[in-house]
Jmol script that loads the backbone (N, CA, C; Angstrom):
load data "model"
ATOM      1  N   UNK A   1      20.609 205.115  77.684  1.00  0.00           N
ATOM      2  CA  UNK A   1      19.166 205.174  77.792  1.00  0.00           C
ATOM      3  C   UNK A   1      18.771 204.792  79.217  1.00  0.00           C
ATOM      4  N   UNK A   2      17.994 205.636  79.833  1.00  0.00           N
ATOM      5  CA  UNK A   2      17.568 205.407  81.212  1.00  0.00           C
ATOM      6  C   UNK A   2      16.415 204.418  81.262  1.00  0.00           C
ATOM      7  N   UNK A   3      16.381 203.664  82.328  1.00  0.00           N
ATOM      8  CA  UNK A   3      15.275 202.728  82.528  1.00  0.00           C
ATOM      9  C   UNK A   3      14.019 203.498  82.899  1.00  0.00           C
ATOM     10  N   UNK A   4      12.867 203.021  82.467  1.00  0.00           N
ATOM     11  CA  UNK A   4      11.629 203.716  82.827  1.00  0.00           C
ATOM     12  C   UNK A   4      11.355 203.592  84.322  1.00  0.00           C
ATOM     13  N   UNK A   5      10.800 204.625  84.883  1.00  0.00           N
ATOM     14  CA  UNK A   5      10.427 204.616  86.292  1.00  0.00           C
ATOM     15  C   UNK A   5       9.093 203.897  86.430  1.00  0.00           C
ATOM     16  N   UNK A   6       9.047 202.890  87.269  1.00  0.00           N
ATOM     17  CA  UNK A   6       7.830 202.111  87.464  1.00  0.00           C
ATOM     18  C   UNK A   6       7.183 202.487  88.784  1.00  0.00           C
ATOM     19  N   UNK A   7       5.861 202.475  88.776  1.00  0.00           N
ATOM     20  CA  UNK A   7       5.141 202.715  90.025  1.00  0.00           C
ATOM     21  C   UNK A   7       5.261 201.470  90.900  1.00  0.00           C
ATOM     22  N   UNK A   8       4.878 201.607  92.156  1.00  0.00           N
ATOM     23  CA  UNK A   8       4.937 200.458  93.063  1.00  0.00           C
ATOM     24  C   UNK A   8       4.068 199.311  92.562  1.00  0.00           C
ATOM     25  N   UNK A   9       2.892 199.637  92.028  1.00  0.00           N
ATOM     26  CA  UNK A   9       1.989 198.603  91.516  1.00  0.00           C
ATOM     27  C   UNK A   9       2.617 197.878  90.327  1.00  0.00           C
ATOM     28  N   UNK A  10       3.274 198.631  89.453  1.00  0.00           N
ATOM     29  CA  UNK A  10       3.924 198.020  88.291  1.00  0.00           C
ATOM     30  C   UNK A  10       5.092 197.130  88.726  1.00  0.00           C
ATOM     31  N   UNK A  11       5.828 197.572  89.736  1.00  0.00           N
ATOM     32  CA  UNK A  11       6.933 196.765  90.259  1.00  0.00           C
ATOM     33  C   UNK A  11       6.421 195.463  90.859  1.00  0.00           C
ATOM     34  N   UNK A  12       5.337 195.549  91.632  1.00  0.00           N
ATOM     35  CA  UNK A  12       4.756 194.338  92.229  1.00  0.00           C
ATOM     36  C   UNK A  12       4.263 193.382  91.149  1.00  0.00           C
ATOM     37  N   UNK A  13       3.625 193.935  90.111  1.00  0.00           N
ATOM     38  CA  UNK A  13       3.126 193.093  89.019  1.00  0.00           C
ATOM     39  C   UNK A  13       4.287 192.407  88.296  1.00  0.00           C
ATOM     40  N   UNK A  14       5.368 193.143  88.076  1.00  0.00           N
ATOM     41  CA  UNK A  14       6.536 192.569  87.403  1.00  0.00           C
ATOM     42  C   UNK A  14       7.176 191.480  88.261  1.00  0.00           C
ATOM     43  N   UNK A  15       7.274 191.721  89.562  1.00  0.00           N
ATOM     44  CA  UNK A  15       7.833 190.714  90.462  1.00  0.00           C
ATOM     45  C   UNK A  15       6.967 189.465  90.507  1.00  0.00           C
ATOM     46  N   UNK A  16       5.656 189.660  90.514  1.00  0.00           N
ATOM     47  CA  UNK A  16       4.732 188.521  90.533  1.00  0.00           C
ATOM     48  C   UNK A  16       4.876 187.700  89.250  1.00  0.00           C
ATOM     49  N   UNK A  17       4.956 188.391  88.109  1.00  0.00           N
ATOM     50  CA  UNK A  17       5.104 187.690  86.835  1.00  0.00           C
ATOM     51  C   UNK A  17       6.427 186.920  86.795  1.00  0.00           C
ATOM     52  N   UNK A  18       7.494 187.542  87.289  1.00  0.00           N
ATOM     53  CA  UNK A  18       8.797 186.875  87.312  1.00  0.00           C
ATOM     54  C   UNK A  18       8.752 185.628  88.187  1.00  0.00           C
ATOM     55  N   UNK A  19       8.095 185.722  89.328  1.00  0.00           N
ATOM     56  CA  UNK A  19       7.978 184.569  90.223  1.00  0.00           C
ATOM     57  C   UNK A  19       7.174 183.450  89.567  1.00  0.00           C
ATOM     58  N   UNK A  20       6.092 183.811  88.872  1.00  0.00           N
ATOM     59  CA  UNK A  20       5.285 182.808  88.168  1.00  0.00           C
ATOM     60  C   UNK A  20       6.116 182.116  87.088  1.00  0.00           C
ATOM     61  N   UNK A  21       6.908 182.897  86.360  1.00  0.00           N
ATOM     62  CA  UNK A  21       7.751 182.318  85.307  1.00  0.00           C
ATOM     63  C   UNK A  21       8.769 181.348  85.913  1.00  0.00           C
ATOM     64  N   UNK A  22       9.380 181.742  87.028  1.00  0.00           N
ATOM     65  CA  UNK A  22      10.363 180.865  87.678  1.00  0.00           C
ATOM     66  C   UNK A  22       9.724 179.569  88.151  1.00  0.00           C
ATOM     67  N   UNK A  23       8.532 179.669  88.730  1.00  0.00           N
ATOM     68  CA  UNK A  23       7.882 178.450  89.231  1.00  0.00           C
ATOM     69  C   UNK A  23       7.439 177.552  88.078  1.00  0.00           C
ATOM     70  N   UNK A  24       6.963 178.134  86.977  1.00  0.00           N
ATOM     71  CA  UNK A  24       6.578 177.330  85.814  1.00  0.00           C
ATOM     72  C   UNK A  24       7.803 176.660  85.197  1.00  0.00           C
ATOM     73  N   UNK A  25       8.920 177.398  85.153  1.00  0.00           N
ATOM     74  CA  UNK A  25      10.162 176.834  84.626  1.00  0.00           C
ATOM     75  C   UNK A  25      10.642 175.682  85.500  1.00  0.00           C
ATOM     76  N   UNK A  26      10.553 175.841  86.808  1.00  0.00           N
ATOM     77  CA  UNK A  26      10.962 174.778  87.735  1.00  0.00           C
ATOM     78  C   UNK A  26      10.066 173.552  87.574  1.00  0.00           C
ATOM     79  N   UNK A  27       8.779 173.780  87.392  1.00  0.00           N
ATOM     80  CA  UNK A  27       7.836 172.672  87.186  1.00  0.00           C
ATOM     81  C   UNK A  27       8.162 171.928  85.892  1.00  0.00           C
ATOM     82  N   UNK A  28       8.453 172.677  84.838  1.00  0.00           N
ATOM     83  CA  UNK A  28       8.811 172.081  83.553  1.00  0.00           C
ATOM     84  C   UNK A  28      10.091 171.257  83.678  1.00  0.00           C
ATOM     85  N   UNK A  29      11.087 171.798  84.376  1.00  0.00           N
ATOM     86  CA  UNK A  29      12.344 171.069  84.573  1.00  0.00           C
ATOM     87  C   UNK A  29      12.120 169.775  85.343  1.00  0.00           C
ATOM     88  N   UNK A  30      11.266 169.827  86.356  1.00  0.00           N
ATOM     89  CA  UNK A  30      10.979 168.619  87.141  1.00  0.00           C
ATOM     90  C   UNK A  30      10.299 167.563  86.277  1.00  0.00           C
ATOM     91  N   UNK A  31       9.381 167.993  85.413  1.00  0.00           N
ATOM     92  CA  UNK A  31       8.697 167.052  84.519  1.00  0.00           C
ATOM     93  C   UNK A  31       9.680 166.422  83.540  1.00  0.00           C
ATOM     94  N   UNK A  32      10.595 167.229  83.007  1.00  0.00           N
ATOM     95  CA  UNK A  32      11.610 166.693  82.097  1.00  0.00           C
ATOM     96  C   UNK A  32      12.509 165.693  82.811  1.00  0.00           C
ATOM     97  N   UNK A  33      12.947 166.046  83.993  1.00  0.00           N
ATOM     98  CA  UNK A  33      13.857 165.192  84.760  1.00  0.00           C
ATOM     99  C   UNK A  33      13.209 163.854  85.096  1.00  0.00           C
ATOM    100  N   UNK A  34      11.899 163.888  85.407  1.00  0.00           N
ATOM    101  CA  UNK A  34      11.197 162.657  85.783  1.00  0.00           C
ATOM    102  C   UNK A  34      10.741 161.844  84.574  1.00  0.00           C
ATOM    103  N   UNK A  35      10.777 162.442  83.388  1.00  0.00           N
ATOM    104  CA  UNK A  35      10.327 161.737  82.197  1.00  0.00           C
ATOM    105  C   UNK A  35       8.844 161.884  81.924  1.00  0.00           C
ATOM    106  N   UNK A  36       8.163 162.749  82.675  1.00  0.00           N
ATOM    107  CA  UNK A  36       6.731 162.962  82.474  1.00  0.00           C
ATOM    108  C   UNK A  36       6.450 163.690  81.162  1.00  0.00           C
ATOM    109  N   UNK A  37       7.446 164.400  80.651  1.00  0.00           N
ATOM    110  CA  UNK A  37       7.316 165.113  79.381  1.00  0.00           C
ATOM    111  C   UNK A  37       8.636 164.923  78.631  1.00  0.00           C
ATOM    112  N   UNK A  38       8.566 164.881  77.315  1.00  0.00           N
ATOM    113  CA  UNK A  38       9.770 164.655  76.515  1.00  0.00           C
ATOM    114  C   UNK A  38      10.310 165.972  75.963  1.00  0.00           C
ATOM    115  N   UNK A  39      11.556 165.934  75.535  1.00  0.00           N
ATOM    116  CA  UNK A  39      12.173 167.111  74.928  1.00  0.00           C
ATOM    117  C   UNK A  39      11.409 167.516  73.672  1.00  0.00           C
ATOM    118  N   UNK A  40      10.960 166.534  72.912  1.00  0.00           N
ATOM    119  CA  UNK A  40      10.211 166.828  71.689  1.00  0.00           C
ATOM    120  C   UNK A  40       8.932 167.594  72.012  1.00  0.00           C
ATOM    121  N   UNK A  41       8.216 167.175  73.042  1.00  0.00           N
ATOM    122  CA  UNK A  41       6.988 167.873  73.438  1.00  0.00           C
ATOM    123  C   UNK A  41       7.287 169.307  73.861  1.00  0.00           C
ATOM    124  N   UNK A  42       8.390 169.488  74.565  1.00  0.00           N
ATOM    125  CA  UNK A  42       8.765 170.837  75.001  1.00  0.00           C
ATOM    126  C   UNK A  42       9.087 171.712  73.797  1.00  0.00           C
ATOM    127  N   UNK A  43       9.889 171.200  72.884  1.00  0.00           N
ATOM    128  CA  UNK A  43      10.282 171.996  71.721  1.00  0.00           C
ATOM    129  C   UNK A  43       9.106 172.277  70.792  1.00  0.00           C
ATOM    130  N   UNK A  44       8.132 171.378  70.746  1.00  0.00           N
ATOM    131  CA  UNK A  44       6.933 171.626  69.944  1.00  0.00           C
ATOM    132  C   UNK A  44       6.059 172.705  70.573  1.00  0.00           C
ATOM    133  N   UNK A  45       6.227 172.940  71.863  1.00  0.00           N
ATOM    134  CA  UNK A  45       5.462 173.965  72.576  1.00  0.00           C
ATOM    135  C   UNK A  45       6.267 175.244  72.732  1.00  0.00           C
ATOM    136  N   UNK A  46       7.213 175.480  71.847  1.00  0.00           N
ATOM    137  CA  UNK A  46       8.118 176.618  72.011  1.00  0.00           C
ATOM    138  C   UNK A  46       7.439 177.969  71.834  1.00  0.00           C
ATOM    139  N   UNK A  47       6.164 177.980  71.447  1.00  0.00           N
ATOM    140  CA  UNK A  47       5.439 179.251  71.381  1.00  0.00           C
ATOM    141  C   UNK A  47       4.972 179.694  72.770  1.00  0.00           C
ATOM    142  N   UNK A  48       5.047 178.799  73.751  1.00  0.00           N
ATOM    143  CA  UNK A  48       4.737 179.142  75.140  1.00  0.00           C
ATOM    144  C   UNK A  48       5.847 180.059  75.654  1.00  0.00           C
ATOM    145  N   UNK A  49       5.479 181.177  76.277  1.00  0.00           N
ATOM    146  CA  UNK A  49       6.457 182.176  76.711  1.00  0.00           C
ATOM    147  C   UNK A  49       7.488 181.605  77.683  1.00  0.00           C
ATOM    148  N   UNK A  50       7.049 180.731  78.577  1.00  0.00           N
ATOM    149  CA  UNK A  50       7.969 180.142  79.556  1.00  0.00           C
ATOM    150  C   UNK A  50       9.047 179.334  78.844  1.00  0.00           C
ATOM    151  N   UNK A  51       8.641 178.529  77.881  1.00  0.00           N
ATOM    152  CA  UNK A  51       9.587 177.695  77.138  1.00  0.00           C
ATOM    153  C   UNK A  51      10.436 178.548  76.201  1.00  0.00           C
ATOM    154  N   UNK A  52       9.801 179.467  75.489  1.00  0.00           N
ATOM    155  CA  UNK A  52      10.508 180.287  74.504  1.00  0.00           C
ATOM    156  C   UNK A  52      11.640 181.093  75.119  1.00  0.00           C
ATOM    157  N   UNK A  53      11.463 181.567  76.332  1.00  0.00           N
ATOM    158  CA  UNK A  53      12.464 182.427  76.960  1.00  0.00           C
ATOM    159  C   UNK A  53      13.479 181.660  77.803  1.00  0.00           C
ATOM    160  N   UNK A  54      13.360 180.342  77.804  1.00  0.00           N
ATOM    161  CA  UNK A  54      14.275 179.496  78.568  1.00  0.00           C
ATOM    162  C   UNK A  54      15.578 179.305  77.790  1.00  0.00           C
ATOM    163  N   UNK A  55      16.692 179.351  78.465  1.00  0.00           N
ATOM    164  CA  UNK A  55      17.973 179.105  77.801  1.00  0.00           C
ATOM    165  C   UNK A  55      18.084 177.620  77.442  1.00  0.00           C
ATOM    166  N   UNK A  56      18.644 177.354  76.272  1.00  0.00           N
ATOM    167  CA  UNK A  56      18.765 175.981  75.779  1.00  0.00           C
ATOM    168  C   UNK A  56      19.616 175.139  76.731  1.00  0.00           C
ATOM    169  N   UNK A  57      20.693 175.704  77.242  1.00  0.00           N
ATOM    170  CA  UNK A  57      21.561 174.956  78.164  1.00  0.00           C
ATOM    171  C   UNK A  57      20.781 174.521  79.398  1.00  0.00           C
ATOM    172  N   UNK A  58      19.967 175.413  79.919  1.00  0.00           N
ATOM    173  CA  UNK A  58      19.140 175.137  81.096  1.00  0.00           C
ATOM    174  C   UNK A  58      18.143 174.017  80.786  1.00  0.00           C
ATOM    175  N   UNK A  59      17.584 174.053  79.577  1.00  0.00           N
ATOM    176  CA  UNK A  59      16.631 173.033  79.143  1.00  0.00           C
ATOM    177  C   UNK A  59      17.316 171.672  79.031  1.00  0.00           C
ATOM    178  N   UNK A  60      18.474 171.626  78.393  1.00  0.00           N
ATOM    179  CA  UNK A  60      19.189 170.364  78.213  1.00  0.00           C
ATOM    180  C   UNK A  60      19.610 169.782  79.558  1.00  0.00           C
ATOM    181  N   UNK A  61      20.042 170.638  80.468  1.00  0.00           N
ATOM    182  CA  UNK A  61      20.467 170.175  81.788  1.00  0.00           C
ATOM    183  C   UNK A  61      19.309 169.617  82.600  1.00  0.00           C
ATOM    184  N   UNK A  62      18.087 169.895  82.175  1.00  0.00           N
ATOM    185  CA  UNK A  62      16.910 169.376  82.869  1.00  0.00           C
ATOM    186  C   UNK A  62      16.634 167.922  82.525  1.00  0.00           C
ATOM    187  N   UNK A  63      17.284 167.425  81.488  1.00  0.00           N
ATOM    188  CA  UNK A  63      17.074 166.040  81.077  1.00  0.00           C
ATOM    189  C   UNK A  63      17.810 165.095  82.018  1.00  0.00           C
ATOM    190  N   UNK A  64      17.278 163.879  82.183  1.00  0.00           N
ATOM    191  CA  UNK A  64      17.976 162.903  83.030  1.00  0.00           C
ATOM    192  C   UNK A  64      19.360 162.579  82.468  1.00  0.00           C
ATOM    193  N   UNK A  65      20.323 162.405  83.343  1.00  0.00           N
ATOM    194  CA  UNK A  65      21.684 162.008  82.985  1.00  0.00           C
ATOM    195  C   UNK A  65      22.453 163.070  82.197  1.00  0.00           C
ATOM    196  N   UNK A  66      21.994 164.321  82.209  1.00  0.00           N
ATOM    197  CA  UNK A  66      22.699 165.387  81.499  1.00  0.00           C
ATOM    198  C   UNK A  66      23.021 166.498  82.489  1.00  0.00           C
ATOM    199  N   UNK A  67      24.300 166.818  82.582  1.00  0.00           N
ATOM    200  CA  UNK A  67      24.732 167.894  83.468  1.00  0.00           C
ATOM    201  C   UNK A  67      25.302 169.053  82.666  1.00  0.00           C
ATOM    202  N   UNK A  68      26.003 169.938  83.354  1.00  0.00           N
ATOM    203  CA  UNK A  68      26.547 171.132  82.706  1.00  0.00           C
ATOM    204  C   UNK A  68      27.588 170.794  81.642  1.00  0.00           C
ATOM    205  N   UNK A  69      28.480 169.876  81.948  1.00  0.00           N
ATOM    206  CA  UNK A  69      29.554 169.535  81.012  1.00  0.00           C
ATOM    207  C   UNK A  69      28.982 168.873  79.763  1.00  0.00           C
ATOM    208  N   UNK A  70      28.087 167.925  79.957  1.00  0.00           N
ATOM    209  CA  UNK A  70      27.482 167.223  78.823  1.00  0.00           C
ATOM    210  C   UNK A  70      26.668 168.178  77.965  1.00  0.00           C
ATOM    211  N   UNK A  71      25.886 169.045  78.597  1.00  0.00           N
ATOM    212  CA  UNK A  71      25.063 169.975  77.822  1.00  0.00           C
ATOM    213  C   UNK A  71      25.943 170.933  77.030  1.00  0.00           C
ATOM    214  N   UNK A  72      27.036 171.385  77.621  1.00  0.00           N
ATOM    215  CA  UNK A  72      27.948 172.294  76.914  1.00  0.00           C
ATOM    216  C   UNK A  72      28.562 171.598  75.708  1.00  0.00           C
ATOM    217  N   UNK A  73      28.971 170.339  75.888  1.00  0.00           N
ATOM    218  CA  UNK A  73      29.568 169.581  74.787  1.00  0.00           C
ATOM    219  C   UNK A  73      28.561 169.375  73.651  1.00  0.00           C
ATOM    220  N   UNK A  74      27.332 169.012  74.011  1.00  0.00           N
ATOM    221  CA  UNK A  74      26.289 168.795  73.005  1.00  0.00           C
ATOM    222  C   UNK A  74      26.025 170.078  72.227  1.00  0.00           C
ATOM    223  N   UNK A  75      25.914 171.186  72.949  1.00  0.00           N
ATOM    224  CA  UNK A  75      25.640 172.462  72.287  1.00  0.00           C
ATOM    225  C   UNK A  75      26.782 172.873  71.365  1.00  0.00           C
ATOM    226  N   UNK A  76      28.021 172.626  71.772  1.00  0.00           N
ATOM    227  CA  UNK A  76      29.173 172.940  70.918  1.00  0.00           C
ATOM    228  C   UNK A  76      29.161 172.086  69.658  1.00  0.00           C
ATOM    229  N   UNK A  77      28.841 170.793  69.803  1.00  0.00           N
ATOM    230  CA  UNK A  77      28.806 169.885  68.652  1.00  0.00           C
ATOM    231  C   UNK A  77      27.732 170.292  67.653  1.00  0.00           C
ATOM    232  N   UNK A  78      26.593 170.751  68.164  1.00  0.00           N
ATOM    233  CA  UNK A  78      25.482 171.130  67.292  1.00  0.00           C
ATOM    234  C   UNK A  78      25.678 172.542  66.738  1.00  0.00           C
ATOM    235  N   UNK A  79      26.431 173.363  67.447  1.00  0.00           N
ATOM    236  CA  UNK A  79      26.659 174.735  67.006  1.00  0.00           C
ATOM    237  C   UNK A  79      25.659 175.716  67.593  1.00  0.00           C
ATOM    238  N   UNK A  80      25.280 175.486  68.837  1.00  0.00           N
ATOM    239  CA  UNK A  80      24.341 176.371  69.525  1.00  0.00           C
ATOM    240  C   UNK A  80      25.133 177.219  70.516  1.00  0.00           C
ATOM    241  N   UNK A  81      24.955 178.526  70.442  1.00  0.00           N
ATOM    242  CA  UNK A  81      25.614 179.446  71.367  1.00  0.00           C
ATOM    243  C   UNK A  81      25.148 179.166  72.783  1.00  0.00           C
ATOM    244  N   UNK A  82      26.045 179.295  73.754  1.00  0.00           N
ATOM    245  CA  UNK A  82      25.705 178.966  75.146  1.00  0.00           C
ATOM    246  C   UNK A  82      24.634 179.879  75.735  1.00  0.00           C
ATOM    247  N   UNK A  83      24.410 181.047  75.152  1.00  0.00           N
ATOM    248  CA  UNK A  83      23.391 181.970  75.654  1.00  0.00           C
ATOM    249  C   UNK A  83      22.082 181.906  74.879  1.00  0.00           C
ATOM    250  N   UNK A  84      21.983 181.008  73.927  1.00  0.00           N
ATOM    251  CA  UNK A  84      20.798 180.912  73.068  1.00  0.00           C
ATOM    252  C   UNK A  84      19.573 180.508  73.869  1.00  0.00           C
ATOM    253  N   UNK A  85      18.458 181.124  73.538  1.00  0.00           N
ATOM    254  CA  UNK A  85      17.175 180.761  74.140  1.00  0.00           C
ATOM    255  C   UNK A  85      16.425 179.858  73.167  1.00  0.00           C
ATOM    256  N   UNK A  86      15.450 179.135  73.665  1.00  0.00           N
ATOM    257  CA  UNK A  86      14.705 178.178  72.839  1.00  0.00           C
ATOM    258  C   UNK A  86      14.073 178.880  71.641  1.00  0.00           C
ATOM    259  N   UNK A  87      13.550 180.090  71.842  1.00  0.00           N
ATOM    260  CA  UNK A  87      12.902 180.800  70.741  1.00  0.00           C
ATOM    261  C   UNK A  87      13.874 181.141  69.612  1.00  0.00           C
ATOM    262  N   UNK A  88      15.171 181.140  69.888  1.00  0.00           N
ATOM    263  CA  UNK A  88      16.167 181.479  68.887  1.00  0.00           C
ATOM    264  C   UNK A  88      16.744 180.290  68.141  1.00  0.00           C
ATOM    265  N   UNK A  89      16.245 179.099  68.412  1.00  0.00           N
ATOM    266  CA  UNK A  89      16.751 177.905  67.732  1.00  0.00           C
ATOM    267  C   UNK A  89      16.197 177.806  66.317  1.00  0.00           C
ATOM    268  N   UNK A  90      17.047 177.387  65.399  1.00  0.00           N
ATOM    269  CA  UNK A  90      16.610 177.146  64.033  1.00  0.00           C
ATOM    270  C   UNK A  90      16.116 175.711  63.872  1.00  0.00           C
ATOM    271  N   UNK A  91      15.510 175.435  62.726  1.00  0.00           N
ATOM    272  CA  UNK A  91      14.977 174.090  62.468  1.00  0.00           C
ATOM    273  C   UNK A  91      16.067 173.027  62.525  1.00  0.00           C
ATOM    274  N   UNK A  92      17.212 173.325  61.939  1.00  0.00           N
ATOM    275  CA  UNK A  92      18.308 172.346  61.930  1.00  0.00           C
ATOM    276  C   UNK A  92      18.824 172.080  63.335  1.00  0.00           C
ATOM    277  N   UNK A  93      18.899 173.129  64.135  1.00  0.00           N
ATOM    278  CA  UNK A  93      19.366 172.954  65.510  1.00  0.00           C
ATOM    279  C   UNK A  93      18.373 172.121  66.316  1.00  0.00           C
ATOM    280  N   UNK A  94      17.084 172.372  66.116  1.00  0.00           N
ATOM    281  CA  UNK A  94      16.056 171.599  66.824  1.00  0.00           C
ATOM    282  C   UNK A  94      16.127 170.139  66.414  1.00  0.00           C
ATOM    283  N   UNK A  95      16.229 169.881  65.108  1.00  0.00           N
ATOM    284  CA  UNK A  95      16.278 168.485  64.661  1.00  0.00           C
ATOM    285  C   UNK A  95      17.555 167.804  65.155  1.00  0.00           C
ATOM    286  N   UNK A  96      18.669 168.531  65.212  1.00  0.00           N
ATOM    287  CA  UNK A  96      19.911 167.948  65.729  1.00  0.00           C
ATOM    288  C   UNK A  96      19.786 167.636  67.220  1.00  0.00           C
ATOM    289  N   UNK A  97      19.146 168.525  67.971  1.00  0.00           N
ATOM    290  CA  UNK A  97      18.920 168.270  69.398  1.00  0.00           C
ATOM    291  C   UNK A  97      18.056 167.038  69.601  1.00  0.00           C
ATOM    292  N   UNK A  98      16.974 166.944  68.833  1.00  0.00           N
ATOM    293  CA  UNK A  98      16.067 165.805  68.969  1.00  0.00           C
ATOM    294  C   UNK A  98      16.749 164.507  68.553  1.00  0.00           C
ATOM    295  N   UNK A  99      17.566 164.574  67.514  1.00  0.00           N
ATOM    296  CA  UNK A  99      18.291 163.381  67.070  1.00  0.00           C
ATOM    297  C   UNK A  99      19.270 162.930  68.152  1.00  0.00           C
ATOM    298  N   UNK A 100      19.899 163.882  68.787  1.00  0.00           N
ATOM    299  CA  UNK A 100      20.909 163.581  69.805  1.00  0.00           C
ATOM    300  C   UNK A 100      20.293 163.162  71.136  1.00  0.00           C
ATOM    301  N   UNK A 101      19.221 163.868  71.546  1.00  0.00           N
ATOM    302  CA  UNK A 101      18.664 163.663  72.882  1.00  0.00           C
ATOM    303  C   UNK A 101      17.271 163.058  72.884  1.00  0.00           C
ATOM    304  N   UNK A 102      16.642 163.071  71.755  1.00  0.00           N
ATOM    305  CA  UNK A 102      15.394 162.574  71.466  1.00  0.00           C
ATOM    306  C   UNK A 102      14.228 162.365  72.157  1.00  0.00           C
TER     307      UNK A 102
END
end "model"
wireframe off; spacefill off
backbone 0.3
color backbone group
């Protein structure tokens, strides 16, 4: 299946939206890292497009004292695929994440 051909205006709009999403994601990560917002608050806001489309590993790594190795281990213990996005988490996975990282 071929990709649709986009006009220059559509390409610019898509690039602008992508940049906005990246900056919002970076802002969210900074807030998590500093403790200004909690993981529970983020997961409760999972209907927000920025949060919903964020990879769980990326979200966990945004927490203080959690790096790539720790996040991978936590996700394996809970049973979350490494490519899973926040919108794809089930209730049990969310509660296990909150219990573990809280």
